Residue, then its C-alpha position, 0 to 999 in steps of 0.5 A: m276523112r276529117a278536115m279543119i277550116l281556119a276561120a278565126g283571123l281578123g282579116t285586117r287586109l280587108r278592112p273596112l269590110t272586115n270591121l263589119l263581118p269576118k272575112p270568111v263570110a264575105p260574099v262571092l256571087n252572093r254566097p259566103l266564102i266559107v260556104h264555097i269552101g264547105r261545098l268544096l270539101s264535101q265534093h271531095g269526100f270530106e265529111e267531118v269538119v271543125v271550124n275555128v272562130s274568134w272574130l264575130p263568130e256568130q256570123i260564121r256559125d250563121a253562114l255555115g250552120d251545122g254543115s248539113a246544107v253543104g253535106l258536112d257535119v260541122t263543129y266549132s272551136e271558139e278562140a277568145e283570141p286568135l291563136g296564129t296560123a297553127g294554134g287553132v289546129g293544135r287546139a283541135r288536135e283530138f278531133l283531128k286525130e280521132g279521124g284516123g290517118s291524115f287530115l286536111v287544113i284549109s283557109g276559110d277565106a280564100l277563093t279556090d276550086v282546088n282539086l283536094t282529091a289530087l292533093r290527098e292522093a299526092h300526100d298518100a304517095n309522098d309518104g311524108i308527114a305533110t303535103l303543102s299546096t303550092k301555086r306558081v306566082d309572078d310576084t313573089s313579094q306578095f307571098g310566102v314561097v316554098i323552096t323544094g328539091e327535084d323530088g318535091r321535098i321541101q327544103g326551106f321557105q322565103e317570106k315575100p322575097d323580092p323577085a330578084e332574090a326569090l329562090s322559088d316562085l311556088s306560093n304557099c296556098g295555106i291548104y295542107m294535108f297532115r298526118s297526126e304525127i305533125f302534133d309531135y312537132f308543135p311547141p309547148e303551150d308556154h312557147k313564145s312564137p316569133a310570129g306573135d307579140a309579147n301578149q300572145p295567148p297560150g297556144f299561139v303557134d305559127w306554121a312558118m315560124d314554129v312548126f315547119p322549121a321544126l320539121l326541117e330541123n329534125d329532117m322530117p320529110f314533107h312535100a309540096h304539091e303544085i296546083h293548077e286550079f284557081w286560087d286567090d287568097i283575097g289579100s285586098i279589097a281590089d282582090y276581093v272585087q276581082g275575085n267576084f268577077s272571076a267567079l262570074r266569068g266562070e274562071v273559078s267553079v263556085e255556085a252563084r246565088g241569084e238571078l243572072m239578069e244579063d251578060l255578067v250581071l248577077a242580082g240577089d233577092d229583092v233587087e230593084v233596078a230602074e228601067d232606065a238604069r244602065l248596067t255594064g258587067p261585070v256587076v254583082m248585086g247582093d240582096g235588097c240592092r236598089v239602083g235608081s233612075g238613070a243610074r250607071l253601074s260598071e264593074v262594081l260589087l254591091l253588098d246587101g242593101a246598097e243603094i245607087g241613087d237616081g242619076s248616080r254613077a258607080e264604077g270600079g269598086l265595092y259599095g255597101p249600104g249608106a249614103d257614102n258607101r264606097l269601100d276602098 
């Protein structure tokens, strides 16, 4: 079965980190997010995968390569400009349709160990054109939510509603199963999506503003599938740091790279920590990090090459290379 990893976004909510690297390459336990997603696909029987890229595409290609390291056969679809949440899928339609039957679409920049086999089985049982993964959330104002009937059929959506006005607490996780007929409900290439601006490129399409409304208008059945596994869309620097810590604690099943030095302290390759430095976990250190004499670290994530000088303190955040290296 074929799948598509969405990796063409600009990751604006994670700036300034994403000024340096695309969000799917941001490391969690010293492996890029997109590598964790690739491993997840392989574990659940997906083999042929297309990845759309736009912002700093060479970094994504370097991270995932041809996919063989994680058991996939990966090809790439490059977009000169991002084509919205669905436009990249539309551009890859021939590849996705050639697989026969249904296909999966998953974000390359979320942290999750969702059971994709259960999603596929629910999709087959629903016999609808699409199945959307959803997860219950406490604060609906941070998410687009899905309104369903008792049978799980989708009846509508709300975009980041105030909790007092929310008609649902089921967040849309951006993990979808589609039948190939979904492309019959894509707008024409010269369509101007309400989700874009006047300068949007041809082929720009948004799921929430273009495709899903077309399904509702045509009374096409599509369904929600509630997940209970870990899922975090990494919507801020704080979320990104805490996502690393959740993975370090084992709350989400992803494979770490590096040495577990002590309880909840992970070090990548070529890390130097002075003997009298004190590290209080959770702490994740990327490759080539240096922690000086008398330094104190507590609840921090150090990117590759970060240095904490002699006698310095690093507490509660993300640190990168350079003298003024706190990334807030």
